[in-house]
C-alpha positions in Angstrom: 285.0 -123.6 84.6 286.8 -120.9 82.8 290.3 -120.3 83.8 291.1 -117.1 85.6 293.6 -114.9 84.0 295.3 -112.1 85.8 294.8 -108.6 84.4 298.1 -107.3 82.8 299.1 -103.6 82.7 298.9 -101.9 79.3 302.5 -100.7 79.5 303.8 -104.2 79.6 302.5 -104.9 76.1 304.0 -101.9 74.3 307.6 -101.7 73.1 309.2 -98.8 74.9 312.1 -98.1 72.6 310.4 -97.1 69.3 309.0 -93.5 68.8 305.4 -92.9 67.8 306.1 -91.8 64.1 308.5 -94.8 63.6 305.8 -97.1 64.8 303.3 -95.5 62.5 305.6 -95.7 59.5 306.4 -99.3 60.4 302.7 -100.2 60.4 302.3 -99.0 56.8 302.4 -101.5 54.0 304.9 -101.4 51.1 302.6 -99.6 48.7 301.8 -96.8 51.1 305.5 -96.3 51.9 306.3 -96.0 48.2 303.6 -93.5 47.6 304.7 -91.4 50.6 308.4 -91.5 49.4 307.4 -90.5 45.8 305.2 -87.7 47.0 307.9 -86.3 49.3 310.5 -86.5 46.5 308.2 -84.8 44.0 307.3 -82.1 46.4 311.0 -81.4 47.1 311.7 -81.3 43.3 308.9 -78.8 42.7 310.0 -76.6 45.6 313.6 -76.6 44.4 312.5 -75.9 40.8 310.3 -73.0 41.9 313.1 -71.5 44.0 315.6 -71.8 41.1 313.2 -70.4 38.5 312.1 -67.6 40.8 315.7 -66.5 41.3 316.6 -66.8 37.7 317.6 -63.4 36.2 315.6 -61.8 33.4 317.4 -61.7 30.1 317.7 -58.5 28.1 319.2 -57.7 24.7 322.8 -56.6 24.9 323.4 -56.1 21.1 321.2 -56.9 18.1 321.9 -57.3 14.4 325.7 -57.7 14.9 328.0 -58.8 12.1 329.4 -62.3 12.5 332.9 -60.9 13.2 331.7 -58.6 16.0 329.4 -61.2 17.4 332.2 -63.7 17.8 334.4 -61.1 19.4 331.7 -60.1 21.9 330.9 -63.7 22.8 334.6 -64.5 23.4 334.9 -61.4 25.6 331.7 -62.3 27.6 333.2 -65.8 28.3 336.4 -64.1 29.5 334.4 -61.8 31.7 332.4 -64.7 33.2 329.1 -63.1 32.1 326.3 -65.6 31.3 324.8 -65.1 27.8 322.5 -66.8 25.4 321.3 -66.1 21.8 317.8 -65.0 20.8 315.7 -67.1 18.5 317.4 -67.1 15.1 320.7 -65.7 16.5 319.8 -62.1 15.8 320.7 -60.8 19.3 322.9 -61.6 22.3 321.1 -61.7 25.6 322.6 -61.2 29.1 320.9 -60.9 32.5 319.0 -57.6 33.0 321.1 -56.4 35.9 324.3 -56.7 33.9 323.4 -55.0 30.6 324.7 -51.6 31.3 327.8 -52.7 33.1 328.7 -55.2 30.3 328.1 -52.6 27.6 330.5 -50.1 29.3 333.2 -52.8 29.8 332.9 -53.9 26.2 333.0 -50.3 25.0 336.2 -49.7 26.9 337.7 -52.5 24.8 336.4 -51.1 21.5 333.6 -53.5 21.0 331.5 -53.8 19.0 333.8 -52.4 16.3 331.2 -52.8 13.6 331.8 -52.9 9.9 332.4 -49.1 9.8 335.9 -47.8 10.4 336.8 -44.2 10.7 340.0 -42.3 11.0 341.4 -45.1 13.1 342.5 -46.6 9.7 345.1 -43.9 9.6 346.7 -45.3 12.7 347.7 -48.5 10.9 349.8 -46.8 8.2 352.8 -49.0 7.5 356.2 -47.9 6.2 356.4 -47.7 2.5 352.8 -46.8 1.6 352.4 -45.0 -1.6 350.6 -41.7 -2.0 347.7 -43.4 -3.7 347.3 -45.8 -0.7 347.5 -42.9 1.7 344.8 -41.1 -0.2 342.6 -44.1 -0.4 343.0 -44.8 3.3 342.0 -41.2 4.1 339.0 -41.4 1.8 337.9 -44.7 3.6 338.3 -43.0 7.0 336.3 -40.0 5.9 333.5 -42.2 4.6 333.5 -44.1 7.8 333.2 -41.0 9.9 330.4 -39.7 7.8 328.6 -43.0 8.1 328.9 -43.0 11.9 327.5 -39.5 12.0 324.5 -40.3 9.8 323.8 -43.5 11.7 323.5 -41.5 14.9 320.1 -40.2 13.7 317.2 -41.9 15.4 315.4 -42.9 12.1 318.5 -44.3 10.3 319.3 -47.9 10.9 322.4 -48.2 8.6 324.1 -46.0 6.1 326.8 -46.1 3.4 328.6 -43.1 2.1 330.5 -43.1 -1.2 332.8 -40.2 -2.0 334.2 -39.4 -5.5 337.3 -37.3 -4.9 339.0 -36.4 -8.2 342.7 -35.7 -8.4 343.5 -32.0 -8.1 346.2 -31.0 -10.5 347.4 -27.4 -11.1 348.1 -28.1 -14.8 344.4 -28.7 -15.5 342.5 -25.6 -16.5 339.1 -26.9 -15.5 339.2 -28.9 -12.2 336.6 -31.6 -11.7 334.5 -31.1 -8.5 334.0 -33.9 -6.0 330.6 -35.6 -5.5 329.0 -38.0 -2.9 326.3 -40.6 -2.7 324.5 -41.7 0.5 322.5 -44.9 0.8 320.2 -45.0 3.9 318.3 -47.9 5.5 315.6 -46.6 7.8 314.0 -48.4 10.8 310.7 -50.0 10.0 307.9 -47.4 10.2 310.3 -44.4 10.2 310.6 -41.7 7.6 312.8 -38.7 7.0 311.5 -35.2 6.7 312.7 -32.7 4.1 314.7 -30.7 6.6 316.4 -33.9 7.9 317.4 -34.9 4.3 318.7 -31.4 3.8 320.7 -31.7 7.0 322.3 -35.0 5.8 323.2 -33.3 2.5 324.8 -30.3 4.1 326.6 -32.5 6.6 328.3 -34.4 3.8 328.9 -31.3 1.7 330.5 -29.5 4.7 332.8 -32.4 5.4 334.4 -32.6 2.0 336.3 -29.6 0.6 334.8 -27.9 -2.5 331.8 -30.3 -2.4 328.6 -28.6 -3.4 325.3 -29.6 -1.8 323.9 -30.1 -5.3 326.5 -32.8 -5.9 325.2 -35.0 -3.0 322.6 -37.7 -3.7 320.7 -39.4 -1.0 318.8 -42.6 -1.7 316.9 -45.1 0.5 317.1 -48.8 0.5 314.3 -49.1 -2.2 316.3 -46.9 -4.6 314.1 -43.9 -4.3 315.9 -40.5 -4.6 315.3 -38.5 -1.4 317.4 -35.4 -2.1 316.5 -32.7 -4.6 318.6 -32.9 -7.8 320.1 -29.7 -9.3 317.3 -29.3 -11.8 314.7 -29.4 -9.1 312.7 -32.2 -10.8 312.7 -34.4 -7.7 312.3 -34.1 -4.1 311.5 -35.8 -0.9 308.4 -37.2 -2.4 310.3 -38.6 -5.4 309.1 -35.9 -7.9 307.8 -32.3 -8.2 304.3 -33.7 -8.2 304.8 -35.1 -4.7 305.8 -31.8 -3.4 302.8 -30.1 -4.9 300.5 -32.8 -3.5 302.1 -32.3 -0.1 301.6 -28.5 -0.3 297.9 -28.9 -1.2 297.3 -31.3 1.7 299.0 -28.9 4.1 296.9 -26.1 2.8 293.6 -28.0 3.1 294.5 -29.1 6.6 295.2 -25.5 7.6 291.8 -24.3 6.3 290.0 -27.3 8.0 291.7 -26.5 11.3 290.5 -22.9 11.0 286.9 -24.0 10.6 287.1 -26.5 13.5 288.8 -23.9 15.8 285.9 -21.4 15.3 283.0 -23.9 15.5 284.1 -26.3 18.2 283.7 -23.8 21.0 280.1 -23.3 19.8 278.8 -26.8 19.1 281.4 -29.0 20.9 284.5 -30.8 19.9 282.8 -34.0 18.6 279.8 -32.3 17.1 281.4 -30.8 14.0 283.2 -32.3 11.0 284.8 -30.3 8.2 286.6 -30.9 4.9 288.2 -28.3 2.6 289.2 -28.9 -1.0 291.7 -26.4 -2.6 292.2 -25.9 -6.3 295.8 -24.7 -6.5 297.5 -23.4 -9.6 301.1 -24.4 -9.9 301.7 -23.1 -13.4 304.5 -20.5 -13.8 303.7 -17.6 -16.1 305.9 -14.7 -17.3 304.7 -11.7 -19.4 306.7 -8.8 -20.8 305.1 -5.6 -22.1 306.7 -2.5 -23.7 304.8 0.8 -24.0 305.7 3.9 -26.0 303.9 7.2 -25.1 304.3 10.6 -26.8 305.7 13.5 -25.0 302.8 15.3 -23.6 304.5 18.5 -22.4 307.2 20.1 -24.5 309.0 21.7 -21.6 309.2 18.3 -19.8 310.5 16.5 -22.8 313.9 14.9 -22.4 316.5 16.0 -24.9 318.5 13.1 -26.3 321.0 15.1 -28.4 321.3 18.6 -29.8 323.5 20.0 -32.5 323.9 23.7 -33.5 326.0 24.8 -36.6 326.7 28.5 -37.3 328.7 29.9 -40.3 329.3 33.4 -41.8 330.7 34.6 -45.1 330.6 37.5 -47.7 327.8 37.7 -50.2 328.5 36.7 -53.9 327.0 38.0 -57.1 323.3 38.9 -56.9 323.5 39.6 -53.3 323.0 36.0 -52.3 325.9 34.2 -50.7 326.7 30.8 -52.0 325.3 28.1 -49.9 324.8 24.4 -50.0 327.1 21.6 -51.0 328.6 21.9 -54.5 327.2 19.2 -56.7 323.9 17.6 -57.4 322.9 17.5 -53.7 322.5 21.3 -53.6 320.0 21.1 -56.5 317.7 18.8 -54.4 314.7 20.2 -52.5 315.4 21.0 -48.8 315.0 18.2 -46.3 312.3 18.5 -43.5 313.6 20.3 -40.5 314.2 18.3 -37.3 311.6 19.6 -34.8 309.9 18.4 -31.7 307.2 15.8 -32.2 304.4 17.9 -30.7 306.1 21.3 -31.0 305.8 24.0 -33.7 307.7 23.4 -36.9 310.7 25.6 -37.3 310.5 27.9 -40.3 312.5 26.7 -43.3 315.3 28.8 -44.5 315.4 30.3 -47.9 318.6 28.7 -48.6 319.3 25.0 -49.5 320.8 24.2 -46.1 319.4 21.7 -43.5 319.0 24.3 -40.8 317.9 27.9 -40.5 320.1 30.8 -41.7 320.1 34.5 -41.3 318.1 36.6 -43.7 320.9 38.8 -44.8 324.5 38.7 -45.0 326.5 35.5 -45.1 325.6 34.1 -41.7 324.2 30.6 -41.4 322.8 28.7 -38.4 321.7 25.2 -38.1 320.1 23.5 -35.0 319.3 19.8 -34.7 317.6 18.5 -31.5 316.7 14.9 -30.8 314.2 14.1 -28.0 313.8 10.9 -26.0 310.6 8.8 -26.7 308.8 7.6 -23.5 309.2 3.8 -23.1 307.9 1.5 -20.4 309.0 -2.2 -20.1 307.0 -4.3 -17.7 307.9 -7.9 -16.8 305.3 -9.9 -14.7 306.1 -13.4 -13.4 303.2 -15.4 -11.9 303.8 -17.1 -8.6 303.3 -20.8 -8.1 300.8 -22.3 -5.6 298.1 -19.7 -6.2 294.7 -20.7 -4.8 292.1 -20.6 -7.6 289.1 -22.0 -5.8 288.1 -23.2 -2.3 285.3 -25.6 -1.5 284.3 -26.2 2.1 281.9 -28.9 3.4 280.8 -28.7 7.1 278.5 -31.1 9.0 277.1 -30.0 12.4 275.4 -32.3 14.8 272.0 -31.7 16.4 271.8 -29.7 19.6 271.8 -31.9 22.7 268.8 -31.8 24.9 269.0 -29.9 28.1 269.3 -31.7 31.4 266.0 -33.1 32.5 264.3 -32.4 29.2 262.1 -35.2 27.8 262.6 -34.5 24.1 265.7 -35.5 22.2 268.3 -33.5 20.3 266.9 -30.6 18.2 268.0 -29.2 14.9 269.6 -25.8 14.6 267.4 -22.9 13.6 267.9 -21.3 10.2 269.3 -18.2 11.9 272.0 -20.3 13.7 272.9 -22.1 10.4 273.3 -18.7 8.7 275.5 -17.4 11.4 277.7 -20.5 11.3 277.9 -20.3 7.5 279.1 -16.7 7.8 281.7 -17.8 10.3 283.0 -20.5 8.0 283.2 -18.0 5.1 285.1 -15.5 7.1 287.5 -18.1 8.5 288.6 -19.4 5.1 288.6 -16.0 3.3 285.6 -16.6 1.1 285.9 -14.9 -2.3 282.8 -14.9 -4.5 284.6 -13.7 -7.6 287.0 -16.6 -7.3 284.2 -19.1 -7.2 284.5 -20.3 -3.6 281.7 -22.3 -2.1 280.6 -23.3 1.4 278.1 -25.9 2.2 276.9 -26.3 5.9 274.6 -29.2 6.8 272.9 -29.9 10.1 272.1 -33.6 10.7 272.2 -36.0 13.7 275.4 -38.0 14.1 275.3 -41.8 14.2 276.4 -42.9 17.6 278.2 -46.3 17.5 277.8 -48.8 20.3 280.5 -48.2 22.9 283.0 -51.0 23.4 282.2 -52.8 20.1 285.7 -52.7 18.9 287.4 -53.4 22.2 289.4 -56.6 22.6 288.1 -59.2 25.0 289.8 -59.3 28.4 291.7 -62.4 27.6 293.2 -60.9 24.4 294.3 -57.6 25.9 298.1 -57.1 25.9 298.2 -56.2 29.6 296.4 -59.4 30.6 298.6 -61.5 28.4 301.7 -60.0 29.9 300.4 -60.6 33.4 299.6 -64.2 32.5 303.1 -64.8 31.2 304.7 -63.3 34.3 302.4 -65.3 36.6 302.4 -68.6 34.6 305.5 -70.1 36.3 304.6 -69.3 40.0 301.0 -70.4 39.6 302.0 -73.5 37.7 304.5 -74.4 40.5 301.9 -73.9 43.2 299.4 -76.1 41.2 301.9 -78.8 40.7 302.9 -78.8 44.4 299.3 -78.9 45.4 298.7 -81.9 43.1 301.7 -83.8 44.5 300.7 -82.9 48.1 297.0 -84.0 47.6 297.7 -87.0 45.5 300.7 -88.6 47.2 301.6 -87.1 50.5 298.2 -86.4 52.1 296.9 -90.0 51.6 300.1 -91.4 53.1 300.0 -89.1 56.1 296.3 -89.9 56.6 297.1 -93.6 56.6 299.9 -93.0 59.2 297.5 -91.1 61.5 294.8 -93.8 61.2 297.0 -96.8 61.8 297.3 -97.7 65.6 300.6 -98.7 67.1 301.4 -102.4 67.7 301.2 -102.1 71.6 297.9 -100.4 71.8 295.8 -103.2 70.4 297.6 -105.7 72.6 297.0 -103.8 75.7 293.4 -103.1 74.8 292.9 -106.8 73.9 294.5 -107.9 77.1 292.2 -105.7 79.2 289.1 -106.8 77.3 290.1 -110.4 77.5 290.7 -110.2 81.3 287.3 -108.5 81.7 285.6 -111.1 79.5 287.2 -114.1 81.3 286.5 -112.9 84.8 283.0 -111.7 84.7 281.5 -112.2 81.3 278.3 -114.3 81.2 277.6 -116.9 78.5 277.0 -115.5 75.1 273.5 -116.7 75.1 272.8 -115.0 78.4 274.5 -111.8 77.4 272.1 -108.9 77.4 271.9 -106.8 74.2 274.3 -103.9 74.0 271.4 -101.5 74.5 270.3 -103.1 77.8 273.7 -103.8 79.5 276.2 -101.4 78.3 279.1 -101.3 80.8 280.9 -98.0 81.3 284.1 -99.1 79.8 282.6 -100.5 76.5 282.7 -98.4 73.4 279.3 -97.4 71.8 277.8 -100.1 69.6 277.6 -100.2 65.8 281.4 -99.6 65.5 284.0 -102.0 64.1 285.9 -102.1 67.4 282.8 -103.1 69.4 282.2 -106.0 67.0 285.8 -107.1 67.5 285.3 -107.0 71.2 282.2 -109.1 71.0 284.1 -111.7 69.0 286.9 -111.6 71.7 284.4 -112.2 74.4 282.8 -115.0 72.6 286.2 -116.6 72.0 287.2 -116.2 75.7 283.9 -117.9 76.7 284.1 -120.8 74.3 287.9 -121.5 74.4 289.5 -119.9 77.4 292.6 -122.0 77.1 293.4 -120.6 73.7 292.9 -117.1 74.9 295.2 -117.7 77.8 297.9 -119.0 75.6 297.6 -116.0 73.3 298.0 -113.6 76.2 300.9 -115.7 77.5 302.7 -115.4 74.1 302.1 -111.6 74.1 303.6 -111.2 77.5 306.7 -113.4 76.6 307.2 -111.4 73.4 306.9 -114.5 71.1 305.1 -114.2 67.8 301.8 -116.0 67.6 301.7 -119.3 65.7 
């Protein structure tokens, strides 16, 4: 007969001292424990790295393109001020945290950093005892050059500048004093240019800072060696030559005429429905003509008298009743000279004597009158101006009229009357002159509409998307790495812990099942199938636990002594053999 075994309580088989998680962790094998520990450690590292990188300050440029001397001084001062710093790629800039840029700059400026390679009048502060007059003059010149360089570098377009002053010795014993001169070398920022008025401002700044320096003696060059200032002879300019100035003037003139055409046609046909180009033929030749005209005196009373001479003489008559007259000698035997009379007036009657003027008919009186009149003279000097427009040619293209809302037909061409009206408007806007040879050509044609968005960059190449991706790369990467560690190491270990039963539960369950099997289990051959006799305390079939219970029942039936010994060992706490 099978031996009867008393049913044991479940609480007697479970250890009471160990907590639930400790029992579950103790039930894991060595490999599962190692994976769990590695996962937890990696997750902690990722979390700490994300927190550190998330709290790391953004780096900003403190100073760029510093000389080595200033860079070393600034780095040493940053180390003294306990300000973190690093170098940009290539060492071209010093970077500090973004929240400390302005404060650091102010603190460095209070200490005179960066000093730069340009020194101004602070050079005069280091004058030592025993300096010669030449050294003092040279120091003053260097200080003046430094101050001018600082002023020029304050312009937004100028990156660096160098100023060279030639200050000759002024001596009162020299009759002709040599005037000072200056040269300025500019290095502009990439993509920046200087306008003519800015160059003129630099020239006058230098000229006004040096006594007796004329603006014509200041030369301004760029880093490519091109002359920017206008030389005294006017052969150069901001464009490098007179031709550059002329070309610039023509372009400005053409743009002004084009703007006039667009301003008058855009309100009629629309902003994007008209295109215009104007070509101007400009004459830059300089001409000068001088003419002198001589005209006769038209009115005798209005004639201007240049000089007048009247000679009168009286004397007694000689033999023959005729007083002696004339100049003794051969001159008196010559025929009388023509009388000086107005050009268009009546000729004065000749005297009977041999004198040059008229004389009285009787007696010894003589009267001579000489009158010189001014001749009309007109001198005219004409100088032709430069930049005269010789001919204008305008080309205008107008798009078809858009169809009305709801209309089925497409765009329509303009009528001849509309074209004539627009042509007249263009002629009036540019000051059309037929005698000058101006021409206007207006064409009406449909515009080619390009496909919208053909030239747009794809979404993944747009700068905004790239910046967003760079800013989100580290947080997203941290989350992905943490998820990988969590799903690959931690989750499987936690799942194994949850699924592994404690050491007391199987013993209690086995004890109860064994008690039930030993007391009232029929022989295995007589056992009904699980479907027919399914007790209330038996788990549903087709599970692994039900199969183990079936094996336990069969063991208890076939070998009850062994089962009793096993239960006895469990109760006493001894390990099974």
